[in-house]
C-alpha positions, 0 to 999 in steps of 0.5 A: 568477517563476523566484525563487518556483520555487526557493523552492518547490523548495528548501522540498520538498527540504528537507522530504524531507531532513529526513525521511530524516534523521529516519528515519535518526536513528530507526533508530540509537536502536533497540536490536537487539530493536526492530529485529528486532520492526520487521522482523517486523512489516513482513514480516508486513504484506507477507505479510497484503497478499500474502494479502488480494490473493490471496484477493480475486483468487480471489474476483473470478475465481469471480465472473467464472465465475458472472456472465460478461460483457464491458464492464460487463455482470453488473457489479453482480452481480459486485460484489455476490458480491465484497462478500459473500465478502470 
């Protein structure tokens, strides 16, 4: 039983170690322009996620103002309002 645990644990560790090494090798093979482009894409994706979260929160707060209620009251109406405005 203990041997099986160590085999599974070592397989998991080897998997993550190989993924990290592969990522490092790919990072070293990129040219400076590709690295800059990759960083810019990540920044844009992060900015878009932040903006979409902000938009969803504002729509959700308007839905709560329009259809108030606790513990699931008016949940369906709020959900329809949010889906309509997204």
